[in-house]
Every structure is written in structure tokens, then in C-alpha cells.
C-alpha positions, 0 to 999 in steps of 0.5 A, spaced: 795 747 465 796 740 463 793 736 457 791 729 457 789 726 450 785 720 452 781 715 447 774 713 449 775 707 444 775 706 436 771 706 430 771 701 424 771 705 417 771 703 410 777 704 407 775 710 401 774 714 408 781 714 409 784 715 402 783 723 401 783 723 393 781 729 390 778 730 383 772 728 379 773 721 380 774 722 387 766 724 388 764 718 385 768 714 389 765 717 395 758 715 393 760 708 392 763 708 399 757 704 402 758 698 398 765 697 402 767 693 407 769 696 414 776 694 415 780 700 419 780 702 425 781 709 427 781 712 435 776 716 437 779 722 442 777 726 448 782 731 451 782 733 458 785 739 460 787 741 467 786 749 467 789 753 473 782 757 474 777 754 471 778 747 473 777 740 468 775 742 462 773 737 456 774 737 449 769 733 446 765 727 449 767 721 445 763 715 444 758 713 449 759 707 453 753 704 449 756 705 442 758 698 441 753 694 444 747 698 441 749 703 436 742 705 435 742 709 441 748 714 439 746 714 431 739 711 431 736 705 428 738 706 421 744 709 421 747 706 427 751 701 424 751 703 417 757 708 417 761 705 423 762 699 427 765 701 434 769 698 440 770 701 447 777 703 451 777 698 457 776 704 461 770 709 460 771 716 459 769 717 466 773 712 469 780 715 465 778 722 469 777 718 476 784 714 474 787 722 474 784 725 480 778 728 476 771 727 479 767 727 472 761 730 475 765 736 477 766 737 469 763 744 468 766 746 461 766 741 455 768 744 448 765 741 442 769 742 436 762 740 432 756 735 433 757 729 429 754 724 434 757 718 434 764 719 436 764 727 438 758 728 441 756 720 443 758 721 450 754 728 452 749 724 457 755 722 461 756 730 464 750 732 466 754 738 470 757 741 464 756 747 460 757 745 452 760 750 448 759 750 440 759 754 434 752 757 433 752 755 425 753 748 427 748 748 433 743 750 427 745 745 422 745 740 428 738 741 431 735 742 424 730 737 421 733 731 418 740 733 420 741 725 421 742 725 414 748 729 416 751 725 421 747 729 427 742 725 432 738 730 436 736 725 441 743 725 443 744 733 443 737 732 448 741 728 453 744 735 456 740 742 456 746 746 458 748 748 451 752 755 450 753 757 443 759 761 441 758 767 436 764 768 431 761 774 429 765 778 435 771 774 433 778 777 432 784 774 428 790 771 432 796 769 428 794 764 422 786 764 424 781 769 422 776 768 427 778 766 434 774 767 441 779 767 447 774 762 452 777 765 458 779 772 457 786 770 459 789 767 452 790 760 455 784 757 451 782 759 445 776 757 440 778 757 432 773 757 427 775 752 422 769 750 418 769 745 412 768 738 415 761 741 418 758 747 418 761 750 424 767 746 426 771 749 431 778 747 433 782 749 440 789 752 441 791 751 448 797 756 452 801 750 455 807 752 459 812 750 454 809 751 448 802 751 444 798 746 443 793 746 437 787 740 437 784 741 430 780 735 431 776 733 424 779 739 421 783 734 419 783 727 420 790 725 419 797 729 419 797 727 411 791 731 410 794 737 413 800 736 410 797 736 403 792 740 404 786 735 402 779 735 403 775 730 406 770 726 403 763 728 404 766 734 407 760 740 409 764 745 404 770 743 400 771 750 399 771 752 406 775 746 408 780 748 404 781 755 407 781 752 414 787 747 412 790 753 409 790 756 416 792 751 420 798 749 415 800 756 416 800 756 424 804 749 423 809 752 419 810 758 423 809 754 430 814 749 428 815 747 436 807 747 437 804 740 439 799 739 433 794 733 434 790 731 428 783 728 430 784 720 428 790 719 426 792 712 428 800 713 428 800 720 431 795 717 437 800 712 438 805 716 439 802 721 444 804 722 451 800 721 457 800 728 459 803 735 456 804 741 461 
């Protein structure tokens, strides 16, 4: 099995979203974040997994090709340019797949860690042949009324009718993680319930030939966030987020040779190899 970390583009955030402070003062500063200018650029990842049996799999869809020129298409007119600004990679995700010999229309499985629409689910419409696997709780929150106030845009999610809901009620513990699902029944790809950042955030654990690879995505945007177990501004549940960070931190301690990739850390992403086996 091979893992290709891809970048669909970058998003520009307000600096407070990356400061990761705790305490009462932090809550107040979260409310003031909209008054700050956007200054910091973060990578927006997509992961290609070449599975020997299931074929090519994606984790996330990244930015829609229209994100930079018309952000309203992925977050609506009100929020399209308020929180973030975007710039695309030189090659779209579909083009990057083709560069690696993968037909984008041959993608049959797309694991969605969560459904925040701009940087994670923005490209849903780019893969019409895929089944999109998402935590049931995440789907319920994302498709509820006024979900745009929590970072979801239902018109984008409606670009696919092939949603498969993962039910962690039947989950089993695996190592440091209390609730996991074996996606293909062979231990090669495990879905991990890692809520907190969003209601039903899930991470992905891959069994590569040489080591395991943990894609914890927005469970921790930055390596420092995991190391110091800091919750993220505007997390869905800070208590649950802390529990998730503790599980991931335990995994990292127990598996020092594992490949561990945070969601948006520019330093880490600048050092990743093109492919891991």
C-alpha cells in the first residue's frame, strides 16, 4: 500500500486561529478573531492511498477549483471570504492524480474525516464515482438547519448522493483508540473516532509495508497542538477534543516510528516525502 500526501492549495487564516491558547482570556480572543487581518497561509491536504485490493482511495477532497476565484460556491455568500482566503496549487487534485497514473473517475472510496466544507469537503463534486464515508454524527450535524454557522455548506454536500455513514456504535478498541472501524476487514485501513474539533471527526490509520501512518487531520492542525494537547479555537467540544488529543498522543508515544501527519502544519508538510510505502 502506498500513501501520497497531496496539497490542493492553501488557505489564509487570521493569526489567532493558530495561537492555540487556553483559559478564559482565550475564549474572549476567539470572539475577536474576526477583527484581525488574515496573514498566515496553511496547506490544504488531500491523501491518495493506493490499496492493493480496493484500488485508489482518497482521504478528503480538498479545495474546489473555484475556491480562489469564487469562494461563495463552497461556503455561501456570507461566509465565502469572511473566515479564509484561498489560493490553489498549480495542479488540481484531479490533475495530480492523473500525474500519478490514477484516473480520477476511478476513485470509488473517499474517506471524509469531517465535512467542513471549504478545505475538506469543498471538492466533493470532483469525484462523482466515489462513495463518501463519513461519521454518522458528523453527517447529522452537517446537514442540520443553520449548519453553515458551524462551517458546513449543504449545497456542496449535495453535489454527491453517494454518502455512506460510519456507525461507531459497533466500533472496537484498537491500541490507544477507544473506537475504531476496520474499513476493509483486513486491518489495512482503520477509521478512528476522534471527535472534538467537529462533532464526528474521524482520523485514518494506515498499515504500510514499513510502518503505520496516522492521518489525524483536524484532530490537531499543528504538531505543537498535539504535543501540548491544546484544544483548537471554536472546537465543537473542548472536553471531547482533549480526550481525542490524549488518545493520539498516547499512540505517538507507543509508536515512535509511525508516520504521523497533522492537518495543516506548514513546517511538517514542507518536509513530507512525495510517497510512502
